[in-house]
Wavefront OBJ file of the C-alpha trace (Angstrom):
o trace
v -95.756 38.448 137.149
v -93.535 41.056 138.854
v -91.751 38.562 141.096
v -91.059 35.955 137.808
v -89.902 38.817 135.936
v -87.783 40.001 139.677
v -86.154 36.070 139.660
v -85.458 35.961 135.987
v -83.575 39.294 136.382
v -81.721 37.722 139.383
v -80.873 34.657 138.112
v -79.284 36.405 134.874
v -77.393 39.061 136.954
v -75.979 36.302 138.646
v -74.938 34.374 135.632
v -73.548 37.334 134.057
v -71.716 37.972 136.947
v -70.137 34.703 137.364
v -68.900 34.261 133.365
v -67.670 37.860 133.806
v -65.242 37.374 136.676
v -62.108 35.693 136.077
v -60.355 33.228 138.241
v -57.349 33.601 139.931
v -56.434 30.683 137.777
v -57.437 32.260 134.512
v -55.415 35.915 135.244
v -52.444 33.497 136.341
v -52.486 31.467 133.007
v -52.272 34.498 131.132
v -49.235 36.218 133.359
v -47.548 33.215 132.762
v -48.388 32.033 129.182
v -45.276 33.944 127.408
v -42.905 31.274 129.535
v -44.968 28.088 128.899
v -42.884 26.036 127.059
v -39.274 24.574 126.720
v -36.425 26.868 126.720
v -32.646 25.997 126.052
v -30.215 27.991 128.172
v -27.351 28.820 125.680
v -25.423 30.284 128.807
v -25.120 26.811 130.082
v -24.627 24.694 127.001
v -26.897 21.354 127.558
v -29.265 23.014 130.226
v -32.923 23.960 129.334
v -35.726 24.965 131.700
v -39.109 23.477 131.374
v -42.038 26.065 131.921
v -45.282 24.458 132.305
v -49.031 25.576 132.075
v -50.000 24.567 135.705
v -47.390 26.657 137.179
v -44.682 24.568 137.797
v -41.337 24.083 135.869
v -37.608 22.352 136.226
v -34.194 22.502 135.226
v -32.694 19.380 133.280
v -28.820 19.284 132.531
v -26.977 17.113 130.437
v -24.600 14.864 132.209
v -22.453 11.658 130.668
v -24.806 12.040 127.611
v -28.116 11.293 130.079
v -30.794 14.364 130.608
v -31.170 14.610 134.277
v -33.838 17.067 136.314
v -31.678 19.263 138.645
v -34.314 20.764 140.606
v -38.271 21.888 140.309
v -40.946 23.468 141.738
v -43.639 26.372 141.075
v -43.009 29.791 139.262
v -45.232 33.070 139.703
v -45.109 35.924 137.626
v -44.525 38.881 139.546
v -44.354 41.794 137.292
v -43.383 42.467 133.745
v -39.871 42.189 134.606
v -39.909 39.826 138.112
v -40.897 36.300 138.677
v -40.356 33.862 141.693
v -39.238 30.351 142.026
v -40.828 27.985 144.795
v -37.536 25.096 144.569
v -39.569 21.998 146.198
v -36.963 19.568 145.004
v -33.360 19.772 144.322
v -30.651 17.204 143.581
v -29.210 16.397 147.310
v -25.269 17.121 146.114
v -26.271 20.745 144.760
v -23.378 23.738 145.485
v -26.459 25.889 146.065
v -28.950 25.729 148.452
v -31.790 25.400 146.337
v -34.483 22.811 147.870
v -37.134 24.374 150.229
v -36.055 28.001 149.269
v -37.422 30.783 147.449
v -36.246 33.056 144.733
v -36.711 36.052 143.306
v -35.637 36.343 139.596
v -35.641 39.126 136.989
v -36.481 38.349 132.893
v -36.626 39.787 129.954
v -38.728 38.545 127.287
v -38.275 39.297 123.531
v -41.213 41.129 121.766
v -41.914 37.722 119.566
v -41.515 35.432 122.492
v -38.714 33.362 121.475
v -35.982 34.469 123.618
v -35.839 35.594 126.967
v -32.740 36.880 129.326
v -32.942 36.042 133.149
v -30.757 36.474 136.088
v -30.844 36.083 139.579
v -29.188 35.100 142.769
v -29.000 31.995 145.136
v -27.310 31.337 148.243
v -24.388 29.150 148.653
v -24.455 25.761 150.191
v -22.631 24.502 153.851
v -20.721 28.084 153.881
v -19.808 28.394 150.479
v -20.568 31.437 148.429
v -23.743 32.348 147.027
v -23.740 33.141 143.234
v -25.393 35.749 141.056
v -26.174 34.114 137.994
v -27.692 35.297 134.510
v -28.671 33.061 131.349
v -30.223 33.522 127.601
v -32.906 31.517 127.000
v -34.187 30.139 123.748
v -37.635 28.585 123.242
v -37.184 25.104 121.584
v -39.656 22.306 120.483
v -38.443 19.325 122.159
v -35.715 18.530 124.940
v -33.341 16.434 123.068
l 1 2 3 4 5 6 7 8 9 10 11 12 13 14 15 16 17 18 19 20 21 22 23 24 25 26 27 28 29 30 31 32 33 34 35 36 37 38 39 40 41 42 43 44 45 46 47 48 49 50 51 52 53 54 55 56 57 58 59 60 61 62 63 64 65 66 67 68 69 70 71 72 73 74 75 76 77 78 79 80 81 82 83 84 85 86 87 88 89 90 91 92 93 94 95 96 97 98 99 100 101 102 103 104 105 106 107 108 109 110 111 112 113 114 115 116 117 118 119 120 121 122 123 124 125 126 127 128 129 130 131 132 133 134 135 136 137 138 139 140 141 142 143 144
């Protein structure tokens, strides 16, 4: 009887431990949730940033009436004011050195999570000067 009670207690403790522990993915989702969505870049008309719940992102720019993806990759929130982009793909003719690079950026998210100010620095390509940039983002419902 004592052995059966101990086994039951151990099983209960194991299940409780498993249920109460948060996975890295769950913690990460909580951190990135305010970012998730489509953001209109009001500083650069025709440009949007899409942050997805799986930690991926892509930038879209409108050129000659057509929306194209300019660069994409993953993002991770590092703190209450900093996030990092790991850019896995970018346009071949980009002015700035994006593809294969990782850039730490700063952000300020409004209390209602409807606007965000972002800023950072990207390296120039082929000897060109880098760019210190800043943008104001507004959450929108569609890419159109």
